[in-house]
N, C-alpha and C positions, 0 to 999 in steps of 0.2 A: 435357387436364389436365396431362400430363407436359410438354408444350411450354411451357405457362404456367409451370410450376415451374422449368424450365430457364432461361426468360427472366428470372424473378425472381432466380434464383441468379446468372445472368450480370450482372444489374444491380447486385446486392449486391457482387459481386466487383469490378466496375468502380468502384463507390463507394469500396470499401476501397482499391483501387489509387490512386484520386484522393486519398484521405485520406493515404495514405503519401507520395504525391508532394507534397502540401501541407505535410506535416510536415517532409519533407526540405528543401523550399524555405524553410520557417520556420527550421529549424536553420541552414541556410546564411546566411540573412539575419541571424540572431542572431550568428553567427560573424563576419560582415562588420562588424556594428555593434560587436562587442567589439574587433575589430581596429582599426576607426576610432577607438573610444574610447581605446584604448591609444596610438595614434599622436597623438591630440589631447592626451592627458595628457603624452606626451613633449615635444610642441611647447610645451605650457603651461609645463612645467618649464624648458625651454630659454629661453623668453621671460622667465620670472620671474628666472632667473639672469642673463640679459642685462640686464634692467631693474635688477637690483642692481648690476651692473658699471657701467652708465650712471650710476646714482645716486652711486656712489663717485667716478667720474670727474668728475661735476658738482660734487660737494663740493670736490674738489681744485682744479678750475678756479675756483670761486667764492672759495676761499681765496687762490689766486694773484691773481685779479682785485682782491680787497680790498686788496692791497698796491701796486696800480698807481694813481697819481694819476688822478683822473677826466678831466683835460684830455688825457691820452694814450690814452683809450679811445674806440673808435668809438661814435657816438651810440646805435646799436641795443643795444650791450652795456651802455652806461652806464644807459640807460633800464630795461633788464632787471634790473640789480642794485639799482636804487633801491627796488623794492618786491617783497616775497615774501610768500606766504600759506601758513599752516600751521594745521592743525586739532589741537586738544588735547581729548582725551576727558574729562579731569578737571582743571579749573582752579577756583580759588576767587577770586571777585571781591569786593573790599571797596569800598563807596561811603560816603564820609564827607561828611555834609552839615553844614557849620558854620553855625549859626544866630546871628542877632543883628546882621547887618550894618546894618540900618536903625536899630536902637536905639543902636548905638555911634556911627553917623555923626552923630547928634544931639549927641553929647557931644564928639567929636573931629573933626579935619579928615580929609578923604578920604585924603590922602597918609599920614597917621599910621595910618589903618585898614589901608591896603594894606601898609605896612611891617610892621604887627603880623601880618597874614595871611601875609605872606611868611615871617616868623619861624616861624609855626606849621607852614607847609608844609615849610620847611627841616628842622624837627625830625622831621616825619613821614617825610621822605626818609631821614633817618638811621635811623629805626626800620625802615623798609621794607628798607633795605640790610642791616641786621643780620640779618633773617630771610630774606634771599635772595629777596625778593619784588620784583616789577617794578612800578615806578611807570608808570601808563598815561597819565594826564593830570590837569590841574586845570581845572575849569570854573567860573570865577568864584570863589565861596566853597565849592566842592565839590572833593573829592579822590578819585581812583580808582586802585587798585592791584590786582594779581592775583598769586596764587601758582600755581606749576605752569607758568609761562610765563617765558621762552622754552624752559626745560629742564623736561621733565616730571618730577614726583616724587610719591611717594605721601603725603608728609607735608604737602602744601600747605594742607589745611584747618586743621591744627593751627598751622602757621606764621602764617597770616593771622589767626586768632583771637588768638594771642599778641600779634601786632602791634596788633590792635584794642584789646586791654587796655592796652597801653603808651600808645597814642594817648589813650585815655580817661583814664588816670592823669595824663598830662602836662597835658591841658587842665584837669582838676580841680585840679591844683596851681596852675596859673596863675590859675584862677578865684578860689581862696582868697586869693592874693596881691592881686588886684585888689579883691576885696570888702573886704579890710583897708584899702585906700586909698579906699574908697567909690566905686569906678569900675565901670562896667558892663563885662561881658566876654562872650566867645563861649560859646555852648552847642554841643553836638555830638550828632548823631544818626548812628548807624552801622548799615549794612545789609550782610549777607554772604550769599552763595549759592554753592554748588558745582555745577558741571555742565560740559558741553562748550562750547568757544568756538572761534571762528576768529580767528586773529591775523594782522594784516598788518604786516610789518616794512618800515620805510623808513629811508633814510639809510645812511651808510657808517661814518664814525668814531663818530658819536653816533647810535645806532639808536633810532628812535621806534616805538612799538607802538600799534596800533589794534585794539580787540577788538569783535567782532560776535557776535550770537546772543542767545537768550533768557536765558542766564545773566547777561549784563550788565543786561538789562532787569529781571530779577527782583531783582538786588542793589539796584538803585535803588528798586524797590518796597519792599524790606525796610527801606531807610533811611527812606522816607516814612511807612511804617507803624510805625516805631519811636517811642519817646518820648525827650524831651530827656535826654541823659546815659546813654542805654541802647545796648546792642549787640543788634540784632535779627537773628537768623540763621534761615535756612530749615530745613525738616525735613531736607533733604539734607545740609546742613552739620552739623546737630545729630547725625544718626546717625553721622557720622564723627569727632566730637569729644567725644561725651557720656561716653566712658570717662575723660576727663581733667578735665572742667569741670562745674560746677553750673549747670544751666539751668532756666528757669521758662517754662512754657507761656504763649504770648501770642496764642492764638486762631488764626483763619484769615484769609487774604486771597485774593480771586478773582484768578486769573492766566489770561490769555487762552490758550485751547486746552489748558489743563492743569487747569482746575477750581479748587476751593479748595485752597490750600496752607497747611499748618500752619507756625507761626512760634514761635520761642522767644527769650526774653531770655537772653543769656549773662551770668551774674553774676560768676563767679570761678573760679579753679582749685580743685579739690577739696582739702580740708584735708590729706589724706594725701600729696598731691603738691605741697604748697606749703611754701616756706621759712618763711613767716609764716602759721601755720594760721588766724589770725583774719582777716587781710586777704585772702590768697589771690590775690596779683597777681604772684608770682615763683615759677617752678618750682624744685623741689628735685631732688636727684640721682635719687630714685626716679622722678620724672616723666621725666627725661632718659633713664634706662635703658629705660623703656617706649617712649619716642619713638625711641630708637636701634634698638630691636628692630623697630619698624615701618619705619624708614628703611633697615634692613638689606636689604630687598627691592630697593631702588634700587641700593645698593652692590653687591649680589650680581649683579644684571643686568649692571652695567658690567664687573666683574672677570671674570665667566664669559664675556662676549663677548670680552674681551681675551684670555683663555686660548684660546678656540676659534680666534681669528684668528692668534695669535702663537706658540702652543706648537709646537715641532718636530713634523713629521708622524710621526716614528718613536716618539713617546710613545704606545704602545698602552694602557699601564696608567695612567701619570701624566698623565691628560688631564682635561678639565673634568668628565667623568662621574664620575671618582674623587673629584674635589673636592665635587661635589653629594652623593655617597654619604657622605663624611666629615662634611659639614655636618649631614646628617640624623641620622647616628649620634651626633654630639656632642650634639645636642639631646635625642635619645632617652635616651642614657646619663646625660646631665646631669640631666634630670628624674627619671630612675630613682634617681639618687644624692641627690636632694632639694636641689639647689643653687638659688640665687635667680636673679631675672631678669638681674641684672648678670653673673653667672657664665655664664649661657646666652649672653648677648651676646658675652662675651669668647671663649667656646669656638667659637661659630659664625663669628666674625670670624677667629679664628686658623685655623680649618678652611678658610675661604675663601682665605687667603693662604699656607697651609702648603706648597703645591706650586707656587705662582705663580712662584717663583724659577727654575723650569725654563725660563722665557722667556729668562733670562740665560745659564744653563748647567746641565748635569746635576749636576755635582759642586758641593757647597756650596749646593745650591738652597734649603736651609732659611734660611741667612743672607741670601741674595738675596731670599727671601720677606719677611723682616723689613724689608728696605730698601724694598720696594714698599709694605708696610703703613705705614711711617713717612711715605711720600710721600702716600698717599691719605687716611689716617684723620683727620689734622687738619682736612681740609675737610668732615668729616662729624660734627663736634661731639664727637669722642672726646677725653677728657682725656689729658694726658701720662702720668698714672699708668696709665690703661687701655691706652694704646698699649704701654707697657713690659711690662705683664702679657701682652698679646697676643703680643708678640715672644718672650717667655719660653716661652709655650705652643707657638709655632711651632718653636722650637729643641728643645723636648722630643720632637719627632717624629723627631729624628736617631737613626739606629740605631747600637748596640743601645739599646732604650728603657730609660731609667733615671729615671722620674718622681720628683719630690721632694715633691709635694703632691697633693691630691685632683684639682684641675683638670688638672694635668699627667697624672695617671693616666687621667682621662676622655679626654684628648686622645690619648694613646698607644693606648688601647683602641679609640677611634673610627677611628684611622688604619689599624689592623690588624684591624679587625672582620671582614673577609672570611675570615680564617683559620678562623673557626668557623662559617661559613655554608655552606648547601647548594650555593651556586654557586662554591665555592672553586676547583674544578678549572678551569672556563673563565676565571675571573678570573686565577688564577695563570698560566695559559697566555699571557694577554696580557702579563704581566710577563716571562715567558720570551722571548716574541717581541721585546719591547722591548730586553731585555738582549742577545739574540742579534744584533739589528740593530747594536748598538754593539760587538760582539765582546767582551762582558763575561762570556760563559758559553759552554760547549762544547755537547755533545750533550744531548738531552732526558733521557737516562739520568743524566748529570751533574747536570742540573737537579733531577731527582727526588731524588737523594741529598742535594743541598743543601737541598731543601725539607724532607725528613725531619729533617735536623739542626736547621734553623731552627725548625720546629714543636715539636720535642722540647724545645729550650731556651727556647722562648717561654713567657711567662705573661701572662694577663690580670690586671689590677690591681684593677679595681672589682668589687664584689659583683654589680652589674647585668650586666656583661660575662661574668663567670664563670658566672652562672646561665643566661645566654642562649646562650653560645658554647663553653664549655669541653668539654662532652660531644661535640659535633659535631667539634671540633678533633681530639680523640683518634681519632675515627673516620676523619678525613682522613689521619692518620698511617698507620693500618693500610691504607687504600686505596692510598696511594702506595708503601708498602713492597712491595705485590704487583706494582707496575708496574716495580720496579727489576730490571734484568738484572745478574746477578753477573758480574764480570770473569773 
């Protein structure tokens, strides 16, 4: 019995030892896997960075090649630059089906019909160019264009719908003129859909585009399912433009692999956003302010990318992160002060450019920022008056702050919002590091003394900033005083 017990005990001990050994092996294996994973992550980052560098070099090479006459290029390079393919996750395709070719051919000669069709397409091209949409092709008596190609943008559904309204209005006017002369005229059916496309670019001096994908197919289906004189849009486009336009439900259409898709007739711009409230075919300034707020996302992406790439490396405080912070605070304080959409637009845009002048130089960066704003903003539908106000807001951030109106007060409070935040110390340390790098400040003790003086003399100007930040700012003063070493 005792022997049996000892055997069992020995067996249990051996099993326990084996379990421990297995656990140790498992721990070592996990450690190896973690080490391999870390090495793979490092390699992936290196490959990603390398790929970015190659892409930049490729862009530079393509730019250089574009300036070389084709006859001087080797055939393999010439063939490569003839076609390029790129995918766009959100483009809006418009398909215009012009009806009545057979009816009109009975009344006029073929050459006259073609001349008339060319006249219509020429005007369509003018409309498309106005809204920065790309003409894709004409197919007989059909016309196709797309927004969001070749440059992506968030406003392309609105751009294409506005273009469609202008096309519709143009043909309606011509139709009335012809009816007055007792002549038959063209009818128009329009279809619009928003979704991903693959674009193939070909040509050098004059680039041609070919679009592929379900989005193109669905746009043509929208046109065929439309009625004469109507603009038929898919549910996807509807969801992106319904804020601005009056739409009418138009049933469903079966789409291959996607099931039934809802459609809407687009009737007009909403009265509140239209210059002529009865007609609703021309946007007013309220419309454009909302449009520009949406478009701001595109502008912000471009300018922040520029700041990240071109700002000097010693700007530890005045970097793109600070710019994002000021944009967010300008919006927060602006809404807190009850200003309208246009004011929010002006504030956010001024915040985006207020430190961009550091690309040019540290001193007078506010003025340099206004010059960059004047360069970029006209291309984004900002009016001259809006650009002037934005430049005034940028200059209002020049120290010491001395705002002359509510928007300038909001701007100043947004720029120095960190003075009353809980992260004041780490943020102010980045400013010290930045100034130290440029030999603009001495010791940390000198910096703390300067901070106390600045904070004591500083004031927030808006009720929103005072209620949010003033108490904490006073606490920061007391904290810094304790850090100061007396001489």
